[in-house]
PDB file with one MODEL, atoms N, CA, C and O in Angstrom:
MODEL        1
ATOM      1  N   UNK A   1      -2.294 -17.596  -5.770  1.00  0.00           N
ATOM      2  CA  UNK A   1      -1.547 -16.358  -5.599  1.00  0.00           C
ATOM      3  C   UNK A   1      -1.714 -15.463  -6.835  1.00  0.00           C
ATOM      4  O   UNK A   1      -1.795 -15.948  -7.963  1.00  0.00           O
ATOM      5  N   UNK A   2      -1.764 -14.176  -6.600  1.00  0.00           N
ATOM      6  CA  UNK A   2      -1.888 -13.235  -7.706  1.00  0.00           C
ATOM      7  C   UNK A   2      -0.549 -13.099  -8.416  1.00  0.00           C
ATOM      8  O   UNK A   2       0.512 -13.201  -7.800  1.00  0.00           O
ATOM      9  N   UNK A   3      -0.618 -12.871  -9.699  1.00  0.00           N
ATOM     10  CA  UNK A   3       0.587 -12.694 -10.496  1.00  0.00           C
ATOM     11  C   UNK A   3       0.974 -11.218 -10.467  1.00  0.00           C
ATOM     12  O   UNK A   3       0.371 -10.404 -11.166  1.00  0.00           O
ATOM     13  N   UNK A   4       1.970 -10.874  -9.665  1.00  0.00           N
ATOM     14  CA  UNK A   4       2.392  -9.488  -9.491  1.00  0.00           C
ATOM     15  C   UNK A   4       3.757  -9.309 -10.148  1.00  0.00           C
ATOM     16  O   UNK A   4       4.699 -10.040  -9.841  1.00  0.00           O
ATOM     17  N   UNK A   5       3.860  -8.343 -11.048  1.00  0.00           N
ATOM     18  CA  UNK A   5       5.118  -8.110 -11.746  1.00  0.00           C
ATOM     19  C   UNK A   5       6.097  -7.378 -10.835  1.00  0.00           C
ATOM     20  O   UNK A   5       5.719  -6.796  -9.818  1.00  0.00           O
ATOM     21  N   UNK A   6       7.367  -7.425 -11.232  1.00  0.00           N
ATOM     22  CA  UNK A   6       8.405  -6.778 -10.425  1.00  0.00           C
ATOM     23  C   UNK A   6       8.208  -5.271 -10.376  1.00  0.00           C
ATOM     24  O   UNK A   6       8.496  -4.640  -9.359  1.00  0.00           O
ATOM     25  N   UNK A   7       7.716  -4.686 -11.471  1.00  0.00           N
ATOM     26  CA  UNK A   7       7.487  -3.238 -11.493  1.00  0.00           C
ATOM     27  C   UNK A   7       6.438  -2.832 -10.461  1.00  0.00           C
ATOM     28  O   UNK A   7       6.569  -1.794  -9.811  1.00  0.00           O
ATOM     29  N   UNK A   8       5.393  -3.656 -10.312  1.00  0.00           N
ATOM     30  CA  UNK A   8       4.349  -3.331  -9.343  1.00  0.00           C
ATOM     31  C   UNK A   8       4.877  -3.443  -7.923  1.00  0.00           C
ATOM     32  O   UNK A   8       4.505  -2.653  -7.055  1.00  0.00           O
ATOM     33  N   UNK A   9       5.748  -4.426  -7.680  1.00  0.00           N
ATOM     34  CA  UNK A   9       6.327  -4.577  -6.342  1.00  0.00           C
ATOM     35  C   UNK A   9       7.210  -3.385  -6.012  1.00  0.00           C
ATOM     36  O   UNK A   9       7.169  -2.870  -4.895  1.00  0.00           O
ATOM     37  N   UNK A  10       8.012  -2.943  -6.981  1.00  0.00           N
ATOM     38  CA  UNK A  10       8.874  -1.770  -6.762  1.00  0.00           C
ATOM     39  C   UNK A  10       8.030  -0.529  -6.503  1.00  0.00           C
ATOM     40  O   UNK A  10       8.344   0.277  -5.627  1.00  0.00           O
ATOM     41  N   UNK A  11       6.937  -0.381  -7.289  1.00  0.00           N
ATOM     42  CA  UNK A  11       6.057   0.766  -7.085  1.00  0.00           C
ATOM     43  C   UNK A  11       5.414   0.758  -5.711  1.00  0.00           C
ATOM     44  O   UNK A  11       5.306   1.799  -5.062  1.00  0.00           O
ATOM     45  N   UNK A  12       4.981  -0.434  -5.262  1.00  0.00           N
ATOM     46  CA  UNK A  12       4.386  -0.547  -3.939  1.00  0.00           C
ATOM     47  C   UNK A  12       5.400  -0.229  -2.857  1.00  0.00           C
ATOM     48  O   UNK A  12       5.073   0.414  -1.860  1.00  0.00           O
ATOM     49  N   UNK A  13       6.634  -0.680  -3.052  1.00  0.00           N
ATOM     50  CA  UNK A  13       7.698  -0.389  -2.089  1.00  0.00           C
ATOM     51  C   UNK A  13       7.952   1.097  -1.966  1.00  0.00           C
ATOM     52  O   UNK A  13       8.144   1.614  -0.865  1.00  0.00           O
ATOM     53  N   UNK A  14       7.954   1.786  -3.101  1.00  0.00           N
ATOM     54  CA  UNK A  14       8.169   3.233  -3.075  1.00  0.00           C
ATOM     55  C   UNK A  14       7.032   3.940  -2.366  1.00  0.00           C
ATOM     56  O   UNK A  14       7.253   4.888  -1.612  1.00  0.00           O
ATOM     57  N   UNK A  15       5.797   3.473  -2.611  1.00  0.00           N
ATOM     58  CA  UNK A  15       4.637   4.088  -1.964  1.00  0.00           C
ATOM     59  C   UNK A  15       4.680   3.848  -0.454  1.00  0.00           C
ATOM     60  O   UNK A  15       4.397   4.754   0.330  1.00  0.00           O
ATOM     61  N   UNK A  16       5.039   2.608  -0.045  1.00  0.00           N
ATOM     62  CA  UNK A  16       5.130   2.327   1.383  1.00  0.00           C
ATOM     63  C   UNK A  16       6.227   3.158   2.032  1.00  0.00           C
ATOM     64  O   UNK A  16       6.073   3.612   3.166  1.00  0.00           O
ATOM     65  N   UNK A  17       7.338   3.361   1.320  1.00  0.00           N
ATOM     66  CA  UNK A  17       8.419   4.196   1.855  1.00  0.00           C
ATOM     67  C   UNK A  17       7.936   5.618   2.060  1.00  0.00           C
ATOM     68  O   UNK A  17       8.206   6.221   3.099  1.00  0.00           O
ATOM     69  N   UNK A  18       7.216   6.169   1.070  1.00  0.00           N
ATOM     70  CA  UNK A  18       6.672   7.517   1.206  1.00  0.00           C
ATOM     71  C   UNK A  18       5.664   7.584   2.332  1.00  0.00           C
ATOM     72  O   UNK A  18       5.594   8.581   3.051  1.00  0.00           O
ATOM     73  N   UNK A  19       4.863   6.501   2.494  1.00  0.00           N
ATOM     74  CA  UNK A  19       3.862   6.479   3.550  1.00  0.00           C
ATOM     75  C   UNK A  19       4.525   6.525   4.921  1.00  0.00           C
ATOM     76  O   UNK A  19       4.072   7.241   5.814  1.00  0.00           O
ATOM     77  N   UNK A  20       5.607   5.753   5.084  1.00  0.00           N
ATOM     78  CA  UNK A  20       6.297   5.727   6.379  1.00  0.00           C
ATOM     79  C   UNK A  20       6.968   7.067   6.658  1.00  0.00           C
ATOM     80  O   UNK A  20       6.985   7.524   7.801  1.00  0.00           O
ATOM     81  N   UNK A  21       7.525   7.705   5.617  1.00  0.00           N
ATOM     82  CA  UNK A  21       8.256   8.954   5.811  1.00  0.00           C
ATOM     83  C   UNK A  21       7.337  10.167   5.900  1.00  0.00           C
ATOM     84  O   UNK A  21       7.782  11.254   6.269  1.00  0.00           O
ATOM     85  N   UNK A  22       6.062   9.993   5.565  1.00  0.00           N
ATOM     86  CA  UNK A  22       5.155  11.128   5.496  1.00  0.00           C
ATOM     87  C   UNK A  22       4.637  11.519   6.883  1.00  0.00           C
ATOM     88  O   UNK A  22       4.854  10.823   7.875  1.00  0.00           O
ATOM     89  N   UNK A  23       3.953  12.648   6.911  1.00  0.00           N
ATOM     90  CA  UNK A  23       3.305  13.065   8.156  1.00  0.00           C
ATOM     91  C   UNK A  23       2.058  12.228   8.385  1.00  0.00           C
ATOM     92  O   UNK A  23       1.556  11.582   7.465  1.00  0.00           O
ATOM     93  N   UNK A  24       1.564  12.243   9.612  1.00  0.00           N
ATOM     94  CA  UNK A  24       0.397  11.433   9.952  1.00  0.00           C
ATOM     95  C   UNK A  24      -0.836  11.841   9.157  1.00  0.00           C
ATOM     96  O   UNK A  24      -1.678  11.000   8.843  1.00  0.00           O
ATOM     97  N   UNK A  25      -0.948  13.117   8.833  1.00  0.00           N
ATOM     98  CA  UNK A  25      -2.130  13.588   8.113  1.00  0.00           C
ATOM     99  C   UNK A  25      -2.175  13.054   6.690  1.00  0.00           C
ATOM    100  O   UNK A  25      -3.228  13.088   6.053  1.00  0.00           O
ATOM    101  N   UNK A  26      -1.041  12.558   6.178  1.00  0.00           N
ATOM    102  CA  UNK A  26      -0.993  12.056   4.807  1.00  0.00           C
ATOM    103  C   UNK A  26      -1.292  10.568   4.715  1.00  0.00           C
ATOM    104  O   UNK A  26      -1.411  10.033   3.613  1.00  0.00           O
ATOM    105  N   UNK A  27      -1.415   9.887   5.857  1.00  0.00           N
ATOM    106  CA  UNK A  27      -1.555   8.428   5.812  1.00  0.00           C
ATOM    107  C   UNK A  27      -2.850   7.989   5.133  1.00  0.00           C
ATOM    108  O   UNK A  27      -2.865   6.998   4.402  1.00  0.00           O
ATOM    109  N   UNK A  28      -3.934   8.721   5.373  1.00  0.00           N
ATOM    110  CA  UNK A  28      -5.201   8.353   4.742  1.00  0.00           C
ATOM    111  C   UNK A  28      -5.086   8.499   3.228  1.00  0.00           C
ATOM    112  O   UNK A  28      -5.571   7.655   2.475  1.00  0.00           O
ATOM    113  N   UNK A  29      -4.438   9.583   2.789  1.00  0.00           N
ATOM    114  CA  UNK A  29      -4.247   9.801   1.356  1.00  0.00           C
ATOM    115  C   UNK A  29      -3.438   8.667   0.737  1.00  0.00           C
ATOM    116  O   UNK A  29      -3.818   8.140  -0.308  1.00  0.00           O
ATOM    117  N   UNK A  30      -2.338   8.289   1.362  1.00  0.00           N
ATOM    118  CA  UNK A  30      -1.512   7.213   0.815  1.00  0.00           C
ATOM    119  C   UNK A  30      -2.237   5.876   0.862  1.00  0.00           C
ATOM    120  O   UNK A  30      -2.078   5.054  -0.040  1.00  0.00           O
ATOM    121  N   UNK A  31      -3.027   5.651   1.897  1.00  0.00           N
ATOM    122  CA  UNK A  31      -3.812   4.421   1.963  1.00  0.00           C
ATOM    123  C   UNK A  31      -4.798   4.324   0.812  1.00  0.00           C
ATOM    124  O   UNK A  31      -4.952   3.269   0.197  1.00  0.00           O
ATOM    125  N   UNK A  32      -5.467   5.444   0.525  1.00  0.00           N
ATOM    126  CA  UNK A  32      -6.404   5.463  -0.598  1.00  0.00           C
ATOM    127  C   UNK A  32      -5.663   5.318  -1.920  1.00  0.00           C
ATOM    128  O   UNK A  32      -6.171   4.691  -2.849  1.00  0.00           O
ATOM    129  N   UNK A  33      -4.458   5.895  -2.013  1.00  0.00           N
ATOM    130  CA  UNK A  33      -3.667   5.795  -3.235  1.00  0.00           C
ATOM    131  C   UNK A  33      -3.250   4.360  -3.501  1.00  0.00           C
ATOM    132  O   UNK A  33      -3.307   3.894  -4.639  1.00  0.00           O
ATOM    133  N   UNK A  34      -2.829   3.653  -2.451  1.00  0.00           N
ATOM    134  CA  UNK A  34      -2.456   2.244  -2.596  1.00  0.00           C
ATOM    135  C   UNK A  34      -3.659   1.427  -3.055  1.00  0.00           C
ATOM    136  O   UNK A  34      -3.544   0.587  -3.947  1.00  0.00           O
ATOM    137  N   UNK A  35      -4.811   1.678  -2.439  1.00  0.00           N
ATOM    138  CA  UNK A  35      -6.020   0.949  -2.820  1.00  0.00           C
ATOM    139  C   UNK A  35      -6.389   1.230  -4.269  1.00  0.00           C
ATOM    140  O   UNK A  35      -6.793   0.321  -4.993  1.00  0.00           O
ATOM    141  N   UNK A  36      -6.254   2.481  -4.697  1.00  0.00           N
ATOM    142  CA  UNK A  36      -6.587   2.842  -6.075  1.00  0.00           C
ATOM    143  C   UNK A  36      -5.650   2.167  -7.064  1.00  0.00           C
ATOM    144  O   UNK A  36      -6.087   1.707  -8.119  1.00  0.00           O
ATOM    145  N   UNK A  37      -4.357   2.104  -6.729  1.00  0.00           N
ATOM    146  CA  UNK A  37      -3.393   1.459  -7.630  1.00  0.00           C
ATOM    147  C   UNK A  37      -3.716  -0.012  -7.778  1.00  0.00           C
ATOM    148  O   UNK A  37      -3.726  -0.536  -8.891  1.00  0.00           O
ATOM    149  N   UNK A  38      -3.983  -0.689  -6.660  1.00  0.00           N
ATOM    150  CA  UNK A  38      -4.321  -2.106  -6.751  1.00  0.00           C
ATOM    151  C   UNK A  38      -5.618  -2.322  -7.520  1.00  0.00           C
ATOM    152  O   UNK A  38      -5.771  -3.328  -8.213  1.00  0.00           O
ATOM    153  N   UNK A  39      -6.554  -1.381  -7.400  1.00  0.00           N
ATOM    154  CA  UNK A  39      -7.799  -1.508  -8.157  1.00  0.00           C
ATOM    155  C   UNK A  39      -7.540  -1.333  -9.651  1.00  0.00           C
ATOM    156  O   UNK A  39      -8.119  -2.042 -10.474  1.00  0.00           O
ATOM    157  N   UNK A  40      -6.672  -0.390  -9.997  1.00  0.00           N
ATOM    158  CA  UNK A  40      -6.398  -0.119 -11.411  1.00  0.00           C
ATOM    159  C   UNK A  40      -5.694  -1.292 -12.082  1.00  0.00           C
ATOM    160  O   UNK A  40      -5.995  -1.623 -13.229  1.00  0.00           O
ATOM    161  N   UNK A  41      -4.766  -1.919 -11.381  1.00  0.00           N
ATOM    162  CA  UNK A  41      -4.018  -3.023 -11.998  1.00  0.00           C
ATOM    163  C   UNK A  41      -4.716  -4.355 -11.758  1.00  0.00           C
ATOM    164  O   UNK A  41      -4.216  -5.396 -12.184  1.00  0.00           O
ATOM    165  N   UNK A  42      -5.865  -4.340 -11.084  1.00  0.00           N
ATOM    166  CA  UNK A  42      -6.679  -5.540 -10.886  1.00  0.00           C
ATOM    167  C   UNK A  42      -5.891  -6.677 -10.229  1.00  0.00           C
ATOM    168  O   UNK A  42      -5.899  -7.812 -10.705  1.00  0.00           O
ATOM    169  N   UNK A  43      -5.228  -6.358  -9.153  1.00  0.00           N
ATOM    170  CA  UNK A  43      -4.474  -7.382  -8.426  1.00  0.00           C
ATOM    171  C   UNK A  43      -5.275  -7.815  -7.207  1.00  0.00           C
ATOM    172  O   UNK A  43      -5.718  -6.988  -6.410  1.00  0.00           O
ATOM    173  N   UNK A  44      -5.454  -9.120  -7.077  1.00  0.00           N
ATOM    174  CA  UNK A  44      -6.072  -9.640  -5.865  1.00  0.00           C
ATOM    175  C   UNK A  44      -5.064  -9.521  -4.721  1.00  0.00           C
ATOM    176  O   UNK A  44      -3.992 -10.125  -4.754  1.00  0.00           O
ATOM    177  N   UNK A  45      -5.428  -8.733  -3.715  1.00  0.00           N
ATOM    178  CA  UNK A  45      -4.489  -8.492  -2.626  1.00  0.00           C
ATOM    179  C   UNK A  45      -4.296  -9.750  -1.784  1.00  0.00           C
ATOM    180  O   UNK A  45      -5.249 -10.435  -1.412  1.00  0.00           O
ATOM    181  N   UNK A  46      -3.048 -10.018  -1.506  1.00  0.00           N
ATOM    182  CA  UNK A  46      -2.741 -11.076  -0.547  1.00  0.00           C
ATOM    183  C   UNK A  46      -3.111 -10.569   0.844  1.00  0.00           C
ATOM    184  O   UNK A  46      -2.956  -9.383   1.133  1.00  0.00           O
ATOM    185  N   UNK A  47      -3.600 -11.457   1.704  1.00  0.00           N
ATOM    186  CA  UNK A  47      -4.037 -11.033   3.040  1.00  0.00           C
ATOM    187  C   UNK A  47      -2.900 -10.392   3.827  1.00  0.00           C
ATOM    188  O   UNK A  47      -3.133  -9.476   4.616  1.00  0.00           O
ATOM    189  N   UNK A  48      -1.681 -10.860   3.621  1.00  0.00           N
ATOM    190  CA  UNK A  48      -0.552 -10.287   4.356  1.00  0.00           C
ATOM    191  C   UNK A  48      -0.348  -8.824   3.974  1.00  0.00           C
ATOM    192  O   UNK A  48       0.014  -8.010   4.823  1.00  0.00           O
ATOM    193  N   UNK A  49      -0.577  -8.481   2.700  1.00  0.00           N
ATOM    194  CA  UNK A  49      -0.434  -7.095   2.277  1.00  0.00           C
ATOM    195  C   UNK A  49      -1.508  -6.232   2.930  1.00  0.00           C
ATOM    196  O   UNK A  49      -1.228  -5.124   3.389  1.00  0.00           O
ATOM    197  N   UNK A  50      -2.735  -6.743   2.970  1.00  0.00           N
ATOM    198  CA  UNK A  50      -3.837  -5.993   3.575  1.00  0.00           C
ATOM    199  C   UNK A  50      -3.579  -5.763   5.063  1.00  0.00           C
ATOM    200  O   UNK A  50      -3.736  -4.648   5.560  1.00  0.00           O
ATOM    201  N   UNK A  51      -3.184  -6.818   5.767  1.00  0.00           N
ATOM    202  CA  UNK A  51      -2.934  -6.674   7.196  1.00  0.00           C
ATOM    203  C   UNK A  51      -1.730  -5.779   7.463  1.00  0.00           C
ATOM    204  O   UNK A  51      -1.709  -5.047   8.452  1.00  0.00           O
ATOM    205  N   UNK A  52      -0.720  -5.833   6.579  1.00  0.00           N
ATOM    206  CA  UNK A  52       0.453  -4.985   6.758  1.00  0.00           C
ATOM    207  C   UNK A  52       0.082  -3.518   6.607  1.00  0.00           C
ATOM    208  O   UNK A  52       0.553  -2.668   7.363  1.00  0.00           O
ATOM    209  N   UNK A  53      -0.776  -3.223   5.611  1.00  0.00           N
ATOM    210  CA  UNK A  53      -1.197  -1.837   5.411  1.00  0.00           C
ATOM    211  C   UNK A  53      -2.033  -1.357   6.596  1.00  0.00           C
ATOM    212  O   UNK A  53      -1.856  -0.233   7.066  1.00  0.00           O
ATOM    213  N   UNK A  54      -2.939  -2.200   7.077  1.00  0.00           N
ATOM    214  CA  UNK A  54      -3.767  -1.818   8.223  1.00  0.00           C
ATOM    215  C   UNK A  54      -2.906  -1.640   9.468  1.00  0.00           C
ATOM    216  O   UNK A  54      -3.181  -0.765  10.288  1.00  0.00           O
ATOM    217  N   UNK A  55      -1.859  -2.467   9.618  1.00  0.00           N
ATOM    218  CA  UNK A  55      -0.952  -2.339  10.756  1.00  0.00           C
ATOM    219  C   UNK A  55      -0.247  -0.994  10.728  1.00  0.00           C
ATOM    220  O   UNK A  55      -0.108  -0.337  11.760  1.00  0.00           O
ATOM    221  N   UNK A  56       0.205  -0.578   9.523  1.00  0.00           N
ATOM    222  CA  UNK A  56       0.886   0.713   9.408  1.00  0.00           C
ATOM    223  C   UNK A  56      -0.080   1.846   9.756  1.00  0.00           C
ATOM    224  O   UNK A  56       0.276   2.761  10.499  1.00  0.00           O
ATOM    225  N   UNK A  57      -1.305   1.786   9.216  1.00  0.00           N
ATOM    226  CA  UNK A  57      -2.267   2.860   9.468  1.00  0.00           C
ATOM    227  C   UNK A  57      -2.619   2.937  10.948  1.00  0.00           C
ATOM    228  O   UNK A  57      -2.712   4.031  11.504  1.00  0.00           O
ATOM    229  N   UNK A  58      -2.818   1.783  11.594  1.00  0.00           N
ATOM    230  CA  UNK A  58      -3.183   1.787  13.008  1.00  0.00           C
ATOM    231  C   UNK A  58      -2.006   2.203  13.883  1.00  0.00           C
ATOM    232  O   UNK A  58      -2.197   2.831  14.925  1.00  0.00           O
ATOM    233  N   UNK A  59      -0.788   1.856  13.463  1.00  0.00           N
ATOM    234  CA  UNK A  59       0.380   2.162  14.283  1.00  0.00           C
ATOM    235  C   UNK A  59       0.613   3.666  14.376  1.00  0.00           C
ATOM    236  O   UNK A  59       0.994   4.176  15.430  1.00  0.00           O
ATOM    237  N   UNK A  60       0.381   4.381  13.262  1.00  0.00           N
ATOM    238  CA  UNK A  60       0.641   5.812  13.263  1.00  0.00           C
ATOM    239  C   UNK A  60      -0.541   6.613  13.777  1.00  0.00           C
ATOM    240  O   UNK A  60      -0.450   7.836  13.883  1.00  0.00           O
ATOM    241  N   UNK A  61      -1.654   5.953  14.101  1.00  0.00           N
ATOM    242  CA  UNK A  61      -2.777   6.607  14.755  1.00  0.00           C
ATOM    243  C   UNK A  61      -2.907   6.054  16.122  1.00  0.00           C
ATOM    244  O   UNK A  61      -3.796   6.459  16.870  1.00  0.00           O
TER     245      UNK A  61
ENDMDL
END
């Protein structure tokens, strides 16, 4: 399992909240933003996080 700090979890939660509350046209932007954040902090994504993000993107399209 990747070592994820509490600050990163809170940040991800805020981003997911904004993603859910945003318009459909913003979902691609937020998806790329989430990917960029995980790339910057070098966190190996858990499969559940990846599938959850894909589920959100597919659900709103």
